[in-house]
C-alpha positions as CSV (number, residue, x, y, z in Angstrom):
1,M,36.1,-44.9,136.6
2,L,32.6,-46.0,134.9
3,I,31.1,-43.5,132.6
4,R,27.7,-43.8,131.0
5,R,27.9,-42.7,127.3
6,A,31.1,-40.6,127.8
7,A,29.5,-37.5,127.1
8,A,31.4,-35.6,130.1
9,I,34.8,-36.5,128.8
10,P,37.1,-33.1,128.8
11,R,38.3,-31.8,125.5
12,P,41.4,-30.1,125.6
13,D,42.0,-26.6,124.0
14,L,45.2,-27.1,121.8
15,K,45.2,-23.5,120.8
16,Y,45.8,-22.3,124.2
17,D,49.5,-21.2,124.5
18,E,51.4,-18.7,126.8
19,T,54.7,-17.9,128.0
20,I,55.5,-18.3,131.7
21,H,57.1,-15.4,133.0
22,A,59.5,-15.7,136.3
23,I,62.2,-13.5,137.7
24,P,65.2,-14.6,139.7
25,R,65.1,-15.6,143.5
26,D,68.2,-15.0,145.6
27,A,67.0,-17.2,148.5
28,S,65.5,-20.7,149.1
29,G,63.6,-21.8,152.4
30,K,60.7,-21.8,154.2
31,S,61.2,-18.2,155.2
32,S,61.7,-17.1,151.6
33,S,59.1,-18.9,150.1
34,A,56.4,-17.9,152.5
35,K,57.5,-14.0,151.5
36,E,57.0,-14.9,148.0
37,R,53.6,-16.4,148.3
38,K,52.5,-13.3,150.5
39,A,53.7,-10.8,147.5
40,G,51.5,-13.1,144.9
41,R,54.5,-14.9,143.9
42,V,55.2,-18.6,143.5
43,P,58.5,-20.0,144.6
44,S,59.9,-22.2,141.8
45,I,62.8,-24.1,140.4
46,V,64.4,-25.2,137.1
47,F,66.5,-28.2,137.0
48,Q,68.5,-29.5,134.2
49,A,68.0,-33.1,134.3
50,E,65.3,-35.4,135.6
51,D,67.0,-36.2,139.0
52,G,67.6,-32.5,139.4
53,Q,71.2,-33.6,140.2
54,H,73.4,-33.9,136.9
55,G,74.5,-31.3,134.5
56,G,74.1,-28.4,136.8
57,N,72.3,-25.1,135.6
58,K,70.0,-25.0,138.2
59,R,68.0,-22.0,138.7
60,I,65.6,-20.6,142.0
61,I,63.0,-18.6,140.3
62,S,59.4,-17.0,141.2
63,V,56.4,-17.1,138.7
64,Q,53.4,-15.2,138.9
65,S,50.6,-17.2,141.1
66,N,47.9,-15.7,139.1
67,Q,49.4,-16.7,135.7
68,V,50.2,-20.6,137.0
69,K,46.6,-20.7,138.4
70,K,45.0,-19.5,135.3
71,L,46.9,-21.9,133.2
72,V,46.1,-24.8,135.7
73,N,42.2,-24.1,135.5
74,H,42.2,-23.5,132.1
75,L,44.2,-26.8,130.9
76,G,43.5,-29.0,133.9
77,H,46.3,-30.4,136.1
78,S,47.2,-33.6,133.9
79,F,47.3,-31.7,130.6
80,F,49.3,-28.6,132.6
81,L,51.9,-31.3,133.6
82,S,52.4,-32.5,130.1
83,R,52.8,-29.2,128.3
84,L,55.9,-27.8,127.0
85,F,56.3,-23.9,127.7
86,D,58.8,-21.1,127.0
87,L,59.8,-19.8,130.3
88,E,61.1,-16.2,130.1
89,I,63.4,-14.8,133.1
90,R,63.6,-10.9,133.6
91,P,65.0,-8.6,136.1
92,E,61.4,-8.0,137.5
93,F,58.0,-8.5,136.3
94,G,56.8,-6.1,133.6
95,S,60.6,-5.4,132.4
96,S,61.3,-6.0,128.8
97,E,64.8,-7.2,129.3
98,V,65.1,-11.0,128.9
99,V,67.8,-12.7,131.1
100,E,67.1,-16.3,130.1
101,K,64.5,-18.1,127.8
102,I,64.2,-21.5,128.2
103,R,61.9,-24.3,127.2
104,V,60.5,-26.0,130.0
105,L,58.4,-28.8,131.0
106,L,56.5,-29.0,134.1
107,R,57.9,-31.7,136.7
108,K,55.7,-30.9,139.7
109,L,52.8,-28.7,140.9
110,H,52.2,-28.5,144.9
111,L,48.7,-27.2,145.6
112,H,47.4,-26.5,148.9
113,H,45.3,-29.3,150.1
114,S,42.3,-27.3,151.1
115,T,42.4,-24.2,149.1
116,D,44.2,-25.4,145.7
117,A,46.4,-22.1,145.9
118,V,49.8,-22.9,144.0
119,L,52.6,-23.4,146.6
120,N,55.4,-24.6,144.5
121,V,56.1,-25.2,140.9
122,T,59.2,-27.5,139.8
123,F,60.3,-27.3,135.9
124,I,63.2,-29.1,134.3
125,R,64.8,-27.8,131.0
126,A,63.7,-29.5,127.8
127,P,66.1,-28.8,125.0
128,S,65.9,-30.8,121.6
129,S,68.5,-33.1,122.7
130,A,66.7,-34.1,126.1
131,W,64.8,-37.4,126.7
132,L,61.8,-36.7,129.1
133,K,59.6,-39.1,131.1
134,V,56.0,-37.7,130.7
135,D,52.6,-38.9,132.1
136,V,50.7,-38.1,128.8
137,P,46.8,-37.4,129.3
138,L,44.7,-39.5,127.4
139,V,41.7,-38.0,125.2
140,F,38.8,-40.3,124.5
141,R,36.8,-39.7,121.3
142,G,34.2,-41.5,119.5
143,D,32.1,-42.4,122.2
144,D,29.1,-41.1,120.4
145,V,29.2,-43.8,117.8
146,S,30.7,-46.7,120.0
147,P,29.0,-49.7,119.5
148,G,29.1,-51.0,122.9
149,L,28.1,-47.5,124.3
150,K,24.9,-47.4,121.8
151,K,23.9,-50.5,123.4
152,G,23.7,-49.0,126.9
153,S,27.1,-50.3,128.2
154,S,29.4,-48.2,130.4
155,L,32.9,-47.0,129.6
156,N,35.6,-48.0,132.1
157,I,38.3,-45.5,131.9
158,I,41.2,-47.4,133.6
159,K,44.0,-44.9,133.0
160,R,43.8,-41.1,132.3
161,T,47.4,-40.9,131.7
162,V,50.1,-43.3,130.5
163,K,53.8,-42.8,131.1
164,F,56.3,-42.7,128.2
165,L,60.0,-41.7,127.6
166,Y,59.8,-38.9,124.9
167,P,62.3,-36.8,122.8
168,A,61.7,-33.3,124.2
169,D,60.9,-32.0,120.6
170,I,58.1,-34.5,119.9
171,I,56.2,-34.5,123.2
172,P,52.6,-34.5,122.7
173,P,50.0,-32.3,124.6
174,F,47.8,-35.7,124.7
175,I,46.9,-39.0,123.0
176,D,43.6,-39.5,121.4
177,V,42.3,-42.8,122.0
178,D,39.6,-43.9,119.5
179,L,36.4,-45.6,120.8
180,S,34.6,-45.3,117.8
181,E,34.7,-49.2,116.8
182,L,34.6,-50.6,120.5
183,D,31.8,-53.2,121.1
184,V,30.8,-54.8,124.7
185,G,33.7,-56.5,126.4
186,Q,36.3,-55.0,124.1
187,K,39.1,-52.8,125.5
188,I,42.2,-51.0,124.4
189,V,45.6,-51.6,125.7
190,A,48.7,-49.3,126.4
191,G,50.6,-51.1,123.8
192,N,47.7,-50.0,120.9
193,L,47.9,-46.5,121.5
194,N,48.4,-44.3,118.2
195,V,51.9,-42.4,119.3
196,H,55.2,-41.4,117.5
197,S,57.3,-44.7,116.9
198,A,60.1,-42.7,118.8
199,L,58.6,-42.9,122.1
200,K,59.5,-45.8,124.5
201,L,56.3,-47.0,126.9
202,L,57.3,-47.2,130.5
203,R,54.8,-49.6,131.5
204,S,53.6,-53.2,130.0
205,K,52.0,-52.8,127.0
206,D,49.4,-55.3,127.6
207,E,48.1,-53.1,130.3
208,A,44.7,-51.9,129.8
209,V,43.6,-48.1,129.5
210,V,39.9,-48.6,128.8
211,K,37.2,-51.1,128.3
212,I,33.4,-51.3,127.4
213,M,32.0,-52.9,130.4
214,G,28.5,-55.1,130.0
215,A,25.2,-53.4,129.8
216,Q,23.6,-52.9,133.4
217,V,21.3,-55.5,134.5
218,S,18.2,-53.1,134.3
219,D,19.2,-52.3,130.6
220,Q,19.4,-56.1,129.7
221,R,16.2,-56.9,131.5
222,K,14.5,-54.2,129.4
223,S,15.5,-55.9,126.0
224,K,13.9,-59.2,126.9
């Protein structure tokens, strides 16, 4: 993705936090899921492990459609999927009784292809002992002072997220990428990202995530 003077790059809101409310669901399947959606609820599932098979402790639940939609709209799809949430399961929505409180990571979000209605949500449990694969969003900063961008060059954003294996307690909501010293032709690779030392990069450390491209031909002619 090429961006001129990266002014339109989104900035996430770190202060936004919310507990996701849920209720138990007795049955699964297409018919049951359709009834849940008609009632304004989203059929969901909580898995114990990444592959959904080991450790048991699987729960089928429903969450509130309007709450999930609000979170997706506010945070954006990538930031929503990289965020840890507390999930409170209650006998019914509005009840003060908490059946179970779980820390979870969003694993999958299924939206309707034309309306963006939330169809399904998959969570995985995120206890302190867990190591989780996370596509962490990148947030690009310093574009206003980048030497290359000041010369009229373009910012080529190659990756919007980078996959890491993280201990659950230190999963970041995003990774800062500092563009303030990048000049024309320079790039930042995955191995140069400023992240916690405990993480494990799950792609080549030499893979570029962003690069300052050369000035456009029209700009070069003007400078002569």
